[in-house]
C-alpha positions as CSV (number, residue, x, y, z in Angstrom):
1,M,-8.5,21.1,-14.5
2,T,-11.6,23.0,-15.3
3,T,-14.9,21.3,-14.7
4,D,-16.2,21.8,-18.2
5,T,-13.3,19.9,-19.8
6,K,-14.5,16.5,-21.0
7,K,-12.5,13.8,-19.3
8,L,-11.2,10.7,-21.0
9,S,-12.9,7.4,-20.3
10,M,-11.3,5.3,-17.6
11,L,-11.1,2.3,-20.0
12,Q,-9.3,4.3,-22.6
13,V,-6.8,5.8,-20.1
14,L,-6.1,2.4,-18.6
15,I,-5.7,0.5,-21.9
16,C,-3.4,3.1,-23.6
17,G,-1.5,4.0,-20.4
18,A,-1.0,0.4,-19.3
19,T,0.3,-0.6,-22.8
20,I,2.7,2.3,-22.9
21,V,4.1,1.4,-19.5
22,T,4.2,-2.3,-20.5
23,L,6.5,-1.5,-23.4
24,S,8.7,1.2,-21.7
25,M,9.2,-0.7,-18.4
26,G,9.3,-4.1,-20.0
27,I,12.3,-3.2,-22.2
28,R,14.2,-1.6,-19.4
29,H,13.8,-4.5,-17.0
30,G,15.8,-6.7,-19.3
31,F,18.9,-4.5,-19.5
32,G,20.7,-6.7,-17.0
33,L,20.7,-9.4,-19.7
34,W,23.1,-7.3,-21.8
35,L,25.7,-6.8,-19.0
36,Q,27.9,-9.8,-19.8
37,P,27.5,-9.9,-23.6
38,I,28.4,-6.2,-24.0
39,T,31.2,-6.1,-21.5
40,Q,32.8,-9.2,-23.0
41,A,32.4,-8.0,-26.6
42,Q,33.7,-4.5,-25.9
43,G,36.3,-5.5,-23.3
44,W,34.7,-3.2,-20.7
45,T,34.5,-3.8,-16.9
46,R,31.2,-4.4,-15.2
47,E,31.6,-1.0,-13.6
48,T,31.5,0.7,-17.1
49,F,28.2,-1.0,-17.9
50,A,26.8,-0.4,-14.4
51,F,27.8,3.3,-14.5
52,A,25.9,3.8,-17.8
53,L,22.8,2.3,-16.3
54,A,23.3,4.3,-13.1
55,V,23.4,7.4,-15.2
56,Q,20.3,6.2,-17.0
57,N,18.4,6.0,-13.7
58,L,19.7,9.5,-12.6
59,S,18.8,10.9,-16.0
60,W,15.4,9.4,-15.7
61,G,15.0,11.1,-12.3
62,V,16.3,14.6,-13.5
63,F,14.3,14.6,-16.7
64,G,11.3,13.2,-14.9
65,I,10.8,16.5,-13.1
66,F,10.7,18.5,-16.3
67,A,8.7,15.8,-18.1
68,G,6.1,16.1,-15.3
69,M,6.1,19.9,-15.5
70,A,5.6,19.7,-19.3
71,A,2.9,17.1,-19.0
72,D,1.0,19.3,-16.5
73,R,1.5,22.3,-18.8
74,F,1.1,20.9,-22.3
75,G,-0.6,17.5,-21.7
76,A,0.9,14.0,-21.6
77,F,0.5,13.3,-25.4
78,R,3.4,15.5,-26.6
79,V,5.7,14.3,-23.8
80,I,5.1,10.7,-24.5
81,V,5.7,11.0,-28.2
82,V,9.0,12.8,-27.6
83,G,9.9,10.1,-25.1
84,A,9.2,7.3,-27.6
85,L,11.5,8.9,-30.2
86,L,14.3,9.3,-27.6
87,Y,13.9,5.7,-26.5
88,A,14.4,4.4,-30.1
89,L,17.5,6.6,-30.6
90,G,18.9,5.5,-27.3
91,L,18.5,1.8,-28.0
92,V,20.2,2.3,-31.4
93,G,23.1,4.2,-29.7
94,M,23.3,1.5,-27.1
95,A,23.9,-1.1,-29.8
96,L,26.4,0.9,-31.8
97,S,28.4,2.8,-29.2
98,P,32.2,2.0,-29.6
99,T,33.3,3.7,-26.4
100,G,32.1,3.7,-22.8
101,L,31.5,7.4,-22.9
102,L,29.2,7.2,-25.9
103,F,27.5,4.2,-24.3
104,T,26.8,6.2,-21.2
105,L,25.4,9.1,-23.3
106,T,23.0,6.8,-25.2
107,A,22.2,4.0,-22.8
108,G,22.4,6.4,-19.9
109,V,21.3,9.9,-20.7
110,L,19.1,9.4,-23.8
111,I,17.2,6.3,-22.5
112,G,16.8,7.8,-19.1
113,A,15.2,10.9,-20.6
114,A,13.0,8.7,-22.7
115,Q,11.8,6.7,-19.7
116,A,10.9,10.0,-17.9
117,G,8.4,10.7,-20.7
118,T,6.9,7.3,-21.1
119,T,6.4,5.9,-17.5
120,Y,4.7,6.5,-14.2
121,A,4.9,10.2,-13.4
122,V,3.4,11.2,-16.8
123,I,0.8,8.3,-17.0
124,Y,-0.3,8.9,-13.4
125,G,-0.9,12.5,-14.1
126,V,-3.4,11.5,-16.8
127,I,-5.0,9.0,-14.3
128,G,-5.2,11.7,-11.6
129,R,-6.9,14.2,-13.9
130,N,-9.3,11.8,-15.5
131,I,-10.2,9.2,-12.8
132,S,-12.1,10.1,-9.6
133,A,-10.4,9.7,-6.2
134,D,-12.5,6.8,-5.2
135,K,-10.9,4.7,-8.0
136,R,-7.6,6.5,-8.4
137,S,-5.4,4.2,-6.2
138,W,-6.9,1.2,-7.9
139,A,-6.2,2.6,-11.3
140,M,-2.7,3.4,-10.5
141,G,-2.3,-0.2,-9.3
142,V,-3.5,-1.4,-12.7
143,A,-1.0,0.8,-14.5
144,A,1.8,-0.4,-12.3
145,A,0.7,-4.0,-12.8
146,A,1.0,-3.4,-16.5
147,G,4.7,-2.4,-16.1
148,S,5.2,-5.6,-14.2
149,F,3.4,-7.6,-16.9
150,G,5.8,-5.9,-19.4
151,Q,8.7,-7.4,-17.4
152,F,7.2,-10.8,-17.4
153,L,6.5,-10.5,-21.1
154,M,9.6,-8.7,-22.4
155,V,12.5,-10.2,-20.4
156,P,12.2,-13.7,-21.9
157,V,11.6,-12.1,-25.3
158,E,14.8,-10.1,-24.9
159,G,16.7,-13.2,-23.8
160,F,15.4,-15.0,-26.9
161,L,16.4,-12.1,-29.1
162,I,20.0,-12.0,-27.7
163,S,20.5,-15.7,-28.1
164,G,18.9,-15.9,-31.5
165,L,20.0,-12.7,-33.2
166,G,23.0,-11.4,-31.1
167,W,23.0,-8.6,-28.6
168,K,23.4,-5.7,-31.1
169,E,20.6,-6.9,-33.4
170,A,18.3,-7.5,-30.4
171,L,18.7,-3.8,-29.4
172,L,17.9,-2.7,-32.9
173,V,14.7,-4.8,-33.0
174,L,13.7,-3.3,-29.7
175,S,14.3,0.2,-31.0
176,G,11.6,-0.4,-33.7
177,A,9.2,-2.0,-31.2
178,V,9.4,1.0,-28.8
179,L,8.1,3.3,-31.5
180,L,4.6,1.7,-31.0
181,I,4.4,4.0,-27.9
182,A,3.8,7.1,-30.1
183,P,0.4,6.0,-31.7
184,L,-0.7,4.7,-28.3
185,A,-0.2,8.2,-26.9
186,L,-3.1,9.4,-29.0
187,G,-5.4,7.7,-26.6
188,L,-4.1,9.9,-23.8
189,R,-4.6,13.2,-25.7
190,E,-6.6,15.3,-23.2
191,G,-8.9,18.2,-23.8
192,G,-8.1,21.5,-22.1
193,F,-4.4,21.6,-23.3
194,G,-5.1,23.0,-26.7
195,G,-2.6,25.5,-28.0
196,G,-0.2,24.7,-25.2
197,Q,-2.6,26.3,-22.7
198,A,-3.0,24.3,-19.4
199,P,-6.2,24.3,-17.5
200,K,-6.6,27.1,-14.9
201,R,-4.8,26.3,-11.6
202,E,-5.0,27.7,-8.1
203,Q,-1.3,27.4,-7.6
204,T,1.8,28.3,-9.6
205,I,4.6,25.8,-9.9
206,A,6.7,27.7,-7.5
207,Q,3.9,27.7,-4.9
208,A,3.3,24.0,-5.3
209,L,7.0,23.2,-4.8
210,R,7.4,25.4,-1.8
211,E,4.3,23.8,-0.2
212,A,5.5,20.2,-0.9
213,F,9.1,20.6,0.2
214,K,8.1,22.2,3.5
215,Y,5.7,19.4,4.3
216,P,7.4,16.6,6.3
217,S,5.4,13.8,4.8
218,F,6.6,14.7,1.3
219,Q,10.2,14.5,2.5
220,L,9.5,11.1,4.2
221,L,8.0,9.7,1.0
222,M,11.0,10.9,-1.0
223,A,13.4,9.2,1.4
224,G,11.4,5.9,1.3
225,Y,11.4,6.0,-2.5
226,F,15.2,6.4,-2.5
227,V,15.3,3.0,-0.9
228,C,12.9,1.5,-3.4
229,G,15.1,2.6,-6.2
230,F,18.3,1.3,-4.6
231,Q,16.9,-2.2,-4.0
232,V,15.0,-2.9,-7.2
233,V,17.6,-1.6,-9.7
234,F,20.5,-3.3,-7.9
235,I,18.6,-6.6,-8.1
236,G,17.3,-6.1,-11.6
237,V,20.7,-5.3,-13.1
238,H,23.1,-7.3,-11.0
239,M,21.2,-10.5,-10.1
240,P,21.8,-12.2,-13.5
241,S,25.5,-11.8,-13.1
242,Y,25.3,-12.7,-9.4
243,L,23.6,-16.0,-10.2
244,K,26.0,-16.7,-13.1
245,D,28.9,-16.1,-10.8
246,K,27.4,-18.7,-8.4
247,G,27.3,-21.3,-11.2
248,L,23.7,-21.1,-12.2
249,S,22.7,-21.0,-15.9
250,P,21.6,-17.7,-17.6
251,Q,18.2,-19.2,-18.1
252,V,17.7,-19.2,-14.3
253,A,18.2,-15.4,-14.2
254,S,15.9,-14.9,-17.2
255,Y,13.1,-16.9,-15.5
256,A,13.8,-15.2,-12.2
257,L,13.3,-11.7,-13.7
258,A,10.2,-12.9,-15.5
259,L,8.8,-14.3,-12.2
260,I,9.5,-10.9,-10.6
261,G,7.4,-9.3,-13.3
262,L,4.6,-11.9,-13.2
263,F,4.2,-11.7,-9.4
264,N,4.4,-8.0,-9.4
265,V,1.4,-7.9,-11.6
266,F,-0.5,-9.2,-8.6
267,G,1.6,-7.2,-6.0
268,T,1.0,-3.8,-7.6
269,Y,-2.7,-4.5,-8.2
270,I,-3.2,-5.6,-4.6
271,A,-1.3,-2.6,-3.3
272,G,-3.4,-0.2,-5.4
273,S,-6.6,-1.9,-4.3
274,L,-5.7,-1.9,-0.7
275,G,-4.9,1.8,-1.0
276,Q,-8.6,2.4,-1.4
277,K,-9.4,0.7,1.9
278,M,-6.5,1.2,4.4
279,A,-3.8,3.6,5.3
280,K,-1.2,3.8,2.5
281,R,1.7,4.5,5.0
282,K,1.1,1.1,6.6
283,I,1.0,-0.5,3.2
284,L,4.4,1.1,2.3
285,A,6.0,0.2,5.7
286,T,4.9,-3.4,5.3
287,I,6.3,-3.6,1.8
288,Y,9.7,-2.2,2.7
289,F,10.1,-4.4,5.9
290,S,9.0,-7.5,3.9
291,R,11.7,-6.8,1.3
292,A,14.3,-6.7,4.0
293,I,13.2,-10.1,5.3
294,V,13.0,-11.7,1.9
295,I,16.5,-10.6,0.9
296,A,17.9,-11.8,4.3
297,V,16.4,-15.2,4.0
298,F,17.5,-15.5,0.3
299,L,21.1,-14.8,1.3
300,A,21.0,-17.2,4.3
301,A,19.4,-20.1,2.4
302,P,21.3,-22.6,0.2
303,L,21.4,-21.2,-3.4
304,S,19.6,-23.3,-6.0
305,P,17.3,-22.6,-8.9
306,L,14.3,-23.3,-6.6
307,S,15.5,-20.8,-4.0
308,V,16.0,-18.2,-6.7
309,Y,12.5,-18.7,-8.1
310,I,11.0,-18.5,-4.6
311,F,13.0,-15.3,-3.9
312,A,11.9,-13.8,-7.3
313,S,8.3,-14.7,-6.7
314,L,8.2,-13.1,-3.2
315,M,10.3,-10.1,-4.3
316,G,7.9,-9.7,-7.3
317,L,5.0,-9.2,-5.0
318,L,6.9,-6.3,-3.4
319,W,8.7,-5.0,-6.5
320,L,6.8,-2.0,-7.8
321,S,4.0,-2.3,-5.3
322,T,5.3,0.9,-3.6
323,V,4.3,2.9,-6.7
324,P,0.5,3.1,-6.5
325,P,0.3,4.0,-2.7
326,T,3.1,6.5,-2.9
327,N,1.6,8.4,-5.8
328,A,-1.9,8.1,-4.4
329,V,-0.7,9.7,-1.2
330,V,0.8,12.6,-3.1
331,A,-2.5,13.1,-4.9
332,Q,-4.4,12.8,-1.7
333,I,-2.3,15.3,0.2
334,F,-1.7,18.0,-2.5
335,G,-4.4,17.4,-5.1
336,I,-4.0,16.7,-8.8
337,Q,-3.2,20.1,-10.3
338,H,0.6,19.5,-10.2
339,L,0.6,15.7,-9.7
340,S,2.9,14.8,-12.6
341,M,5.5,17.4,-11.4
342,L,5.3,16.3,-7.7
343,G,5.4,12.7,-8.8
344,G,8.5,13.6,-10.8
345,F,10.3,15.0,-7.7
346,I,9.4,11.9,-5.7
347,F,10.6,9.7,-8.5
348,F,13.9,11.8,-8.7
349,S,14.7,10.5,-5.2
350,H,13.9,7.0,-6.4
351,Q,16.3,7.4,-9.2
352,I,19.1,8.7,-7.0
353,G,18.7,5.5,-5.1
354,S,18.7,3.6,-8.3
355,F,21.9,5.3,-9.3
356,M,23.5,4.3,-6.0
357,G,22.3,0.7,-6.2
358,V,23.4,-0.1,-9.7
359,W,26.7,1.8,-9.6
360,L,27.6,0.6,-6.1
361,G,26.9,-3.0,-7.2
362,G,29.4,-2.7,-10.1
363,Y,32.0,-0.7,-8.1
364,L,32.1,-3.0,-5.1
365,Y,32.1,-6.1,-7.2
366,D,35.1,-4.9,-9.2
367,R,37.0,-4.2,-5.9
368,T,35.9,-7.1,-3.7
369,G,34.8,-9.7,-6.2
370,S,31.5,-10.0,-4.4
371,Y,28.0,-8.4,-4.2
372,D,27.6,-9.3,-0.5
373,I,28.1,-5.7,0.9
374,V,25.4,-4.3,-1.4
375,W,23.0,-7.0,-0.4
376,Y,23.5,-6.1,3.3
377,I,23.0,-2.4,2.6
378,A,19.7,-3.3,0.8
379,I,18.5,-5.1,3.9
380,A,19.4,-2.2,6.2
381,L,17.7,0.3,3.9
382,G,14.5,-1.8,3.8
383,V,14.2,-1.5,7.6
384,F,14.9,2.2,7.5
385,A,12.3,2.8,4.8
386,A,9.7,0.9,6.8
387,L,10.2,3.0,9.8
388,I,10.1,6.4,8.1
389,N,6.9,5.7,6.2
390,L,4.9,5.1,9.4
391,P,4.7,8.9,10.4
392,V,3.4,10.0,7.0
393,R,0.2,12.0,7.2
394,E,-2.2,11.3,4.4
395,T,-4.9,13.9,5.1
396,P,-5.3,16.7,2.4
397,I,-3.2,19.7,3.2
398,V,-5.0,22.8,4.5
399,R,-4.2,25.9,2.4
400,G,-4.8,29.5,3.5
401,G,-8.0,30.9,2.0
402,L,-8.7,27.6,0.2
403,G,-9.6,25.4,3.1
404,K,-9.3,21.7,3.0
405,L,-8.9,20.1,-0.4
406,P,-11.5,17.6,-1.5
407,Q,-10.4,14.1,-2.3
408,G,-10.9,14.6,-6.0
409,A,-9.1,17.9,-6.2
């Protein structure tokens, strides 16, 4: 971004960006509450529902790349408004779809595209362009914490709407609520993007992509983010049904998801703050290894509401706490000129993992009557992700003729 372009205030960016993420992420975190009401009402298998949400995560990843490119080119405002409209349409379609195919197109493709334009990659691009490097990781932690607060706030609300209004009516109410994102996007309208003209850049998109994909640390970050997506989306979507299958009440699942959101407010904020003080690769390795331990202990311990709440609280501390250090490392290595796009590619890997986690959960449950195999895979992947994040190099990349990038590049 050119130096003469006036930057948005940090307070404005954080309030508007955090509220947008709260709504967008808060709504999606409750989708697991609809698994049994929808499959029972429509006579579908769990795999049908799980496949639609798997497509949603994959769609989010694919469209996230192009949403990031568009945000870097035209500014975040336009991308966020389009995302809000698609989100509302997708929720209406999710409520009214008579077939599994249409449900997949609306709950899957449409809502996935909407999330691409209203969540982290786009919001973090605004943060990167407007907040200095010495506060960037912390600010990303604040935005991620907002998404977690959205889960804490919205999941019980969604459970209340389902029980009080019915599952269809609940989705229609949410379709109206998500439109609040559009006016909030006005607060992220940046200067320097007028007339569709992006600020002058030292690299083209093609050059930025070639550079990133040839850099081993970028590849390692992508692989680690795959694991993150697998674990959190499998748990978020299938845990309510897992607990109900074990004889626990639906309220236990609702409270557990809310606790994950509440504790992740602290986890993501702490991770973002620590990212200003210590090596981000060590933060990421610790998070992934801790997830593996927490899941293993949860499966080994006797199941009760208390054990579920302890698991949810600990998992909440680790839930989206990978997001601030991962994106901060990308900004630190490559600079901020193409941050939304590169963040979109990293997140695409996350969403491939999400697709596998949510779909494999439904697939293996329908064939074995149990989620055990997927839980074990999640443990093994946590150890794998911890190990591959340790070699990540965080120093700014050296470019021919440009020298070493400054931290605020």
